[in-house]
PAZAPA-4460 file (N, C-alpha, C; in steps of 0.05 Angstrom, whole numbers, plus 32768, in hexadecimal, padded with zeros to 4 digits):
% residues 202
    n_x    n_y    n_z   ca_x   ca_y   ca_z    c_x    c_y    c_z   seq   type   mol
   82B0   7F86   81B2   829A   7F99   81AF   82A4   7FB5   81AD     1      M     A
   8296   7FC7   819D   82A0   7FE2   8199   829C   7FF2   81B6     2      H     A
   82AE   8005   81BD   82AF   8012   81D4   8293   8022   81D9     3      S     A
   8287   8029   81C3   826C   8038   81C8   8253   8026   81CC     4      T     A
   8257   800D   81CA   8243   7FFC   81CB   823F   7FED   81E9     5      N     A
   822A   7FE7   81F2   8225   7FDB   820A   8210   7FC5   820E     6      H     A
   8211   7FB2   821E   81FC   7F9E   821E   81E8   7FA3   8234     7      I     A
   81D0   7FA2   822D   81BC   7FA4   8243   81AE   7F8A   8247     8      V     A
   81AE   7F7E   825F   81A2   7F63   8267   818C   7F69   8277     9      K     A
   8174   7F5B   8272   815F   7F5B   827F   8150   7F41   8280    10      F     A
   814F   7F35   8295   8143   7F18   8296   814E   7F09   827F    11      T     A
   813D   7F02   826D   8143   7EEE   8257   814B   7EFF   823F    12      D     A
   814E   7F1B   823F   8151   7F2B   8225   816A   7F38   8226    13      D     A
   817A   7F37   8214   8190   7F46   8212   8191   7F59   81F9    14      T     A
   8198   7F72   81FD   8199   7F84   81E8   81B7   7F91   81E7    15      T     A
   81BF   7F92   81CD   81DB   7FA3   81CA   81D2   7FBD   81C0    16      V     A
   81DB   7FD1   81CF   81D4   7FED   81C6   81EE   7FFA   81BA    17      V     A
   81EB   8008   81A3   8202   8017   8195   81FA   8033   8194    18      G     A
   820E   8042   8195   820C   805F   818F   821A   8067   8175    19      L     A
   820C   8072   8161   8217   807E   814B   821A   809B   814D    20      I     A
   8234   80A4   814A   8239   80C1   814F   824D   80C7   8139    21      S     A
   824C   80E2   8130   825A   80EC   811A   825A   80DB   8104    22      T     A
   8241   80CE   80FD   823E   80C0   80E7   824D   80A8   80E5    23      N     A
   8258   809D   80FB   8269   8087   80FA   825A   806E   8101    24      N     A
   8253   805D   80EE   8244   8045   80F1   8255   802B   80F4    25      E     A
   826C   802E   80F7   8280   8016   80FA   827A   8008   8112    26      R     A
   826D   8019   8128   8269   800A   8140   8253   7FF6   813F    27      A     A
   8243   7FF5   8127   822B   7FE5   8126   8233   7FCC   8118    28      Q     A
   824E   7FC5   8114   8254   7FAF   8103   824E   7F95   8114    29      S     A
   8254   7F7D   810A   824E   7F64   8115   8264   7F5F   812F    30      D     A
   8253   7F53   8145   8262   7F51   815C   826F   7F33   815F    31      H     A
   8280   7F31   8172   828A   7F13   8176   8275   7F09   8186    32      F     A
   8270   7EEF   8181   825B   7EE1   8192   825F   7EE1   81AF    33      P     A
   8247   7EE4   81BA   8243   7EDF   81D7   8241   7EC6   81E2    34      L     A
   824D   7EBD   81F6   824D   7EA1   8200   823E   7EA1   821A    35      F     A
   822C   7E8C   821F   8220   7E88   8239   8227   7E6A   823F    36      T     A
   8234   7E62   8253   8239   7E47   825A   8247   7E38   8245    37      D     A
   8258   7E48   8239   8267   7E3B   8224   825A   7E39   8209    38      G     A
   8243   7E41   8204   8235   7E40   81ED   822D   7E5C   81E3    39      F     A
   8232   7E60   81C6   822B   7E78   81BB   820F   7E80   81BD    40      P     A
   820A   7E99   81BF   81EE   7EA3   81C1   81E4   7EA4   81A6    41      V     A
   81CC   7E9C   819F   81C5   7E9C   8183   81C3   7EBA   8177    42      E     A
   81CD   7EBC   8161   81C9   7ED6   8153   81B3   7ED4   813F    43      I     A
   819B   7EE4   813F   8186   7EE4   812E   8187   7EFA   811A    44      V     A
   817A   7EF6   8102   8179   7F0A   80EE   8163   7F21   80F5    45      K     A
   814F   7F16   8106   813B   7F29   810E   8131   7F22   8129    46      S     A
   8125   7F37   8137   811A   7F35   8151   8106   7F49   8157    47      T     A
   80F5   7F45   816B   80DF   7F58   8173   80E8   7F65   818B    48      K     A
   80E9   7F80   8189   80F2   7F8E   81A3   80DE   7FA4   81A7    49      F     A
   80D1   7FA3   81BF   80BC   7FB7   81C5   80A5   7FB8   81B1    50      L     A
   80A0   7FA1   81A6   808C   7FA2   8192   8091   7FA9   8176    51      G     A
   80AA   7FB1   8171   80B6   7FB7   8156   80CB   7F9E   814C    52      V     A
   80C4   7F98   8133   80D5   7F87   8127   80F0   7F93   811B    53      H     A
   8106   7F89   8128   8121   7F95   8121   812F   7F7E   810F    54      L     A
   8138   7F87   80F6   8147   7F75   80E6   8164   7F7E   80E3    55      V     A
   8175   7F68   80DD   8192   7F6B   80E2   819C   7F81   80CD    56      K     A
   818F   7F82   80B5   8196   7F96   80A1   818A   7FB2   80A1    57      N     A
   8179   7FB4   80BA   816C   7FCC   80BF   8157   7FD6   80A9    58      F     A
   814C   7FC0   809E   8132   7FC8   8089   811B   7FC2   809C    59      T     A
   8104   7FCC   8092   80EC   7FCF   80A4   80D3   7FC0   8098    60      W     A
   80D8   7FB0   8083   80C1   7FA2   8078   80B5   7F8D   8088    61      S     A
   80C3   7F80   8096   80B8   7F6B   80A9   80A9   7F7C   80BD    62      L     A
   80B0   7F92   80C7   809D   7FA1   80DC   8087   7FA8   80D1    63      N     A
   8087   7FB7   80B9   8070   7FC2   80AD   805C   7FAE   80A2    64      T     A
   8068   7F96   809E   8058   7F7D   8094   8046   7F72   80AC    65      S     A
   8053   7F74   80C3   8046   7F6C   80DD   8030   7F7D   80E2    66      S     A
   8037   7F99   80E1   8025   7FAF   80E7   800C   7FAB   80D5    67      I     A
   8011   7FA7   80B9   7FFD   7FA8   80A6   7FEB   7F8E   80AA    68      S     A
   7FF6   7F79   80B6   7FE5   7F63   80BC   7FD2   7F68   80D4    69      K     A
   7FDA   7F72   80E6   7FCD   7F79   80FE   7FB4   7F8E   80F5    70      K     A
   7FBE   7FA3   80E7   7FA9   7FB4   80DD   7F94   7FAA   80CD    71      G     A
   7F99   7F96   80BA   7F87   7F8B   80A9   7F72   7F7A   80BB    72      Q     A
   7F7D   7F6B   80CF   7F6B   7F5A   80DF   7F57   7F6C   80ED    73      K     A
   7F62   7F83   80FB   7F4F   7F95   810A   7F3B   7FA4   80F8    74      R     A
   7F40   7FA3   80DB   7F2C   7FB0   80CD   7F12   7FA2   80CB    75      L     A
   7F15   7F86   80D0   7EFC   7F75   80D0   7EEB   7F7E   80E6    76      Y     A
   7EF5   7F83   80FF   7EE2   7F8C   8116   7ED3   7FA8   810F    77      F     A
   7EE6   7FB8   80FE   7EDA   7FD5   80F5   7EC3   7FCD   80E5    78      L     A
   7EC6   7FBA   80D2   7EAF   7FB7   80C2   7E97   7FAC   80D1    79      R     A
   7E9E   7F99   80E6   7E85   7F91   80F2   7E79   7FA6   8103    80      R     A
   7E87   7FB9   810C   7E78   7FCE   811B   7E6B   7FE2   8107    81      L     A
   7E74   7FE3   80EE   7E65   7FF4   80D9   7E4B   7FE8   80D3    82      R     A
   7E4E   7FCB   80D2   7E33   7FBE   80CA   7E21   7FC1   80E2    83      K     A
   7E28   7FC5   80FB   7E15   7FCA   8113   7E0B   7FE2   8114    84      A     A
   7E13   7FF7   80FE   7E0A   800F   80FA   7E11   8023   8112    85      H     A
   7E2D   801B   811C   7E37   8033   812D   7E3D   804C   811E    86      L     A
   7E3B   8062   812A   7E42   807A   811E   7E5E   8082   811A    87      P     A
   7E64   8090   8104   7E80   8097   80FE   7E91   80A0   8115    88      P     A
   7E8B   80AE   8126   7E99   80B6   8140   7EA2   80A0   8151    89      P     A
   7E91   808A   8155   7E97   8075   8160   7EAA   8063   8151    90      I     A
   7EA7   8061   813A   7EB9   8050   8127   7ED3   805D   8125    91      L     A
   7ED7   8076   8126   7EEE   8084   8123   7EFD   8080   813D    92      T     A
   7EF2   8081   8155   7EFD   8079   816B   7F07   8063   816C    93      M     A
   7EF8   804D   8164   7F03   8031   8166   7F1B   8030   8151    94      F     A
   7F19   803C   813A   7F30   803B   8129   7F4A   8043   8132    95      Y     A
   7F47   805D   8142   7F5F   8068   814D   7F6B   8058   8163    96      R     A
   7F58   804A   8172   7F62   8039   818A   7F6B   8022   8184    97      G     A
   7F63   8016   816D   7F6C   7FFA   8166   7F79   7FF5   814F    98      T     A
   7F77   8009   813B   7F88   8007   8120   7F9D   801C   811D    99      I     A
   7F94   8037   8121   7FA9   8047   8120   7FBF   8047   8134   100      E     A
   7FB7   803C   814C   7FCE   803B   815F   7FE1   8026   8156   101      S     A
   7FD7   8010   814A   7FEB   7FFA   813D   7FFA   8006   8127   102      V     A
   7FED   8016   8113   7FFE   8020   80FF   8011   8034   8103   103      L     A
   800D   8042   811B   8020   8057   8124   8033   804D   813A   104      S     A
   8033   8037   8141   8043   802B   8157   8061   802C   8151   105      S     A
   806E   803F   815D   808B   8045   815E   8092   804E   8142   106      C     A
   807F   805C   8133   8080   8064   8118   8098   807A   8112   107      I     A
   809E   8087   8129   80B4   809C   8124   80D0   808B   8120   108      T     A
   80D1   8070   8129   80EA   8063   8127   80EE   8059   8108   109      A     A
   80D6   804F   80FD   80D7   8041   80E6   80CD   804E   80C9   110      W     A
   80BC   805F   80CE   80AD   806A   80B5   80BD   8072   809F   111      F     A
   80D1   8086   80A6   80E1   8094   808D   80F3   8081   8082   112      R     A
   80FB   8067   808D   810D   8059   8083   80FD   803F   8077   113      N     A
   80E3   8039   8076   80D6   8025   806C   80D1   802B   804E   114      C     A
   80CC   8017   803E   80CA   801B   8022   80AD   8026   801B   115      T     A
   80AD   8032   7FFF   8096   803F   7FF7   8081   802B   7FF7   116      I     A
   8089   8012   7FEE   8072   7FFB   7FEE   8066   7FF7   8006   117      S     A
   8077   7FF7   801C   806F   7FF0   8038   805B   8009   8042   118      D     A
   8060   8021   803D   804E   8038   8042   8036   8036   8035   119      R     A
   8035   802D   801B   801D   802E   800B   800D   8015   8017   120      K     A
   8019   8001   8022   8008   7FE9   802F   7FFC   7FF1   8047   121      S     A
   8009   8004   8057   7FFC   800D   806D   7FE7   8022   806A   122      L     A
   7FEA   8032   8055   7FD7   8047   804D   7FBE   8039   8041   123      Q     A
   7FC0   8022   8037   7FA8   8013   802D   7F97   800F   8043   124      R     A
   7FA3   800A   8059   7F8E   8004   8070   7F81   801A   8078   125      I     A
   7F8F   8031   8078   7F82   804A   8082   7F6B   8051   8070   126      V     A
   7F72   804E   8055   7F5A   8053   8042   7F45   8041   8041   127      K     A
   7F4A   8026   8048   7F34   8014   804A   7F23   801C   8062   128      T     A
   7F31   8027   807A   7F23   8030   8094   7F13   8048   808D   129      A     A
   7F1D   805B   807A   7F0D   8071   8074   7EF3   806A   8065   130      E     A
   7EF4   8057   8053   7EDC   804E   8043   7EC8   803F   8057   131      K     A
   7ED2   8030   806D   7EC1   8023   807D   7EB2   8038   8092   132      I     A
   7EC1   804C   8099   7EB6   8061   80AB   7EA7   8074   809F   133      I     A
   7EB1   807C   8084   7EA7   8094   8075   7EB0   80AE   8080   134      G     A
   7EC9   80B0   8089   7ED2   80CA   8091   7EF1   80C8   8089   135      V     A
   7EFD   80E0   8086   7F17   80E3   8080   7F2B   80DC   8098   136      S     A
   7F42   80D1   8093   7F50   80C8   80AB   7F6C   80D1   80A5   137      L     A
   7F7D   80D5   80BA   7F99   80DE   80B7   7FAA   80C9   80A3   138      P     A
   7FB9   80D1   8095   7FC9   80BF   8083   7FE0   80B5   8093   139      S     A
   7FEC   80A0   8088   8003   8091   809B   8019   80A7   809E   140      I     A
   801D   80BC   8086   802F   80CF   808A   802C   80E6   80A0   141      T     A
   8010   80EA   80A0   8007   80FE   80B1   800C   80F2   80CF   142      D     A
   8008   80D5   80D3   800B   80C9   80EF   802A   80CF   80F8   143      M     A
   803A   80C8   80E3   8053   80CB   80E5   8060   80E8   80F0   144      Y     A
   8054   80FA   80DD   805C   8117   80E3   8055   811E   80FF   145      T     A
   803B   8119   8107   8030   8124   811E   803E   811B   8136   146      K     A
   8042   80FE   8136   8052   80EF   814C   806F   80F8   814D   147      R     A
   807B   80FF   8136   8099   8105   8137   8099   8123   8142   148      C     A
   8086   8137   813D   8089   8151   8145   8085   8150   8163   149      I     A
   8070   8142   816C   806A   813C   8188   807F   8132   8199   150      R     A
   808D   8120   818D   80A2   8113   819F   80BC   8128   819E   151      K     A
   80C2   8135   8189   80D4   8148   8189   80D0   8160   819A   152      A     A
   80B8   816A   819C   80B3   8180   81AE   80B6   8177   81C8   153      N     A
   80AD   815D   81D1   80B0   8151   81EC   80CF   8152   81F4   154      S     A
   80E0   814C   81E2   80FD   814A   81E6   8107   8168   81EC   155      I     A
   8100   8177   81D9   8107   8196   81DB   8100   81A2   81F5   156      V     A
   80E8   819D   81FE   80DD   81A5   8217   80EC   819A   8230   157      D     A
   80F8   8183   822D   8104   8174   8246   8123   8176   8245   158      D     A
   812F   818A   8253   814A   818C   8257   8159   8171   825E   159      P     A
   814A   8163   826D   8159   814C   827A   8159   8132   8266   160      T     A
   8149   8135   824F   814A   811F   823A   8167   811C   8230   161      H     A
   816F   8103   822C   8189   8101   8222   818D   810B   8206   162      P     A
   817A   810D   81F6   817E   811A   81DB   8174   8135   81D9   163      S     A
   8170   8144   81F0   816A   815D   81EE   817D   8171   81E0   164      H     A
   8199   816A   81E5   81AC   817C   81D5   81AD   8179   81B8   165      T     A
   81A2   8166   81AF   81A2   8164   8192   8190   8175   8184   166      L     A
   817E   8183   8193   816F   8197   8188   817A   81B1   8192   167      F     A
   8189   81BB   8182   819B   81D6   8185   818F   81EC   8172   168      T     A
   8186   8200   817F   817D   8219   816F   8194   8229   815F   169      L     A
   8191   8231   8148   81A4   8240   813B   81A5   825C   8145   170      M     A
   81B7   826E   8140   81BA   8288   814C   81A3   8299   8149   171      P     A
   8192   8291   8132   8179   82A3   812D   8165   829C   8146   172      S     A
   8166   8282   8152   8154   827B   8164   813A   8272   8158   173      G     A
   8135   826E   8140   811D   8267   8131   8120   824D   8128   174      K     A
   8136   8244   811E   813B   8228   8112   814E   8217   8122   175      R     A
   8149   81FC   8121   815D   81EA   812F   8172   81E4   811A   176      Y     A
   8189   81DF   8128   81A1   81D9   8118   819E   81B9   8109   177      R     A
   81A0   81B7   80F0   819A   819D   80E2   81B1   8189   80ED   178      S     A
   81A8   816F   80EE   81C0   815B   80F4   81C9   814F   80DC   179      I     A
   81E4   8150   80D6   81F0   8146   80BE   81F2   8129   80BE   180      W     A
   81E8   811B   80A8   81E8   80FE   80A8   81F3   80F5   808B   181      A     A
   8204   80E4   808E   8211   80DB   8074   8200   80C3   8063   182      L     A
   81F2   80B5   8072   81E3   809E   8065   81C5   80A7   8065   183      T     A
   81B8   8098   8052   819B   809C   8050   818B   8095   806C   184      T     A
   8192   807E   8073   8188   8073   808E   8187   8085   80A6   185      S     A
   819E   8091   80A8   81A4   80A4   80BD   8193   80C1   80B7   186      L     A
   8194   80C9   809F   8186   80E1   8099   8169   80DE   809E   187      C     A
   815D   80C2   8098   8143   80BF   809C   813B   80B5   80B8   188      N     A
   814F   80B6   80C9   8149   80B0   80E3   8139   80C4   80F4   189      S     A
   8130   80C0   810B   8121   80CF   811C   812B   80ED   8120   190      F     A
   8143   80F0   8129   814E   810B   8131   8151   811D   8118   191      F     A
   815C   8117   8103   8160   8127   80EB   8144   8131   80E1   192      P     A
   8130   811D   80E0   8116   8121   80D6   8107   8132   80E7   193      Q     A
   8109   812E   8102   80FA   813D   8117   8104   815D   8113   194      A     A
   811D   8161   8112   8128   817C   810F   811D   8188   80F4   195      I     A
   811E   8178   80DF   8110   8185   80C8   80F3   818B   80C9   196      R     A
   80E4   817C   80D8   80C8   8182   80D9   80C3   819A   80EC   197      L     A
   80D3   819B   8102   80D4   81B3   8114   80D6   81CB   8105   198      L     A
   80ED   81CB   80F4   80F8   81E2   80E7   80E0   81E9   80CF   199      N     A
   80D2   81D7   80C6   80BD   81DB   80B5   80A6   81E9   80BE   200      T     A
   80A1   81E4   80D9   808D   81F3   80E7   8092   8210   80EC   201      Q     A
   80AC   8215   80EF   80B4   8234   80F6   80B3   8243   80DD   202      N     A
***
């Protein structure tokens, strides 16, 4: 195992955590099998971790597909409430608590690296909800932007946060120093994008 990686074991769940630094992704290569009682631990192509579907090749279609299915099912209940003549404010509250919360779950981790097709699939759910309720709702991109900025600001305001030092102000004191990334996946990951959004605000 690479020296920057470590194993986190909790009851029946084991997670290998790796650190990518200076754009070095070699630490994320395949590992030697782990053995328990002489038998190798099964290596799976995908797993669900904290509600997010993680795939071996770091694509997000499985995750967004799962989110889309949940959102579609909950639209049924929104329609039923509309037929019961509930007013738009109540319908909007229901949407935000049961549908938007699903669409935006861990969105800062996966949104920028999911495909355009996946984003359109999720946006269709938002559009359908808009037609049912009869009001304008935040787009899937707006959800991502809002949550990304909110999370970034919470890290900036917390000197004890492990990632606080990644948000370094430039000499002007008005913009944050960009994080250099060699690959598209790293460029689209949370920290480079969060810094870009914070700088856009300034």
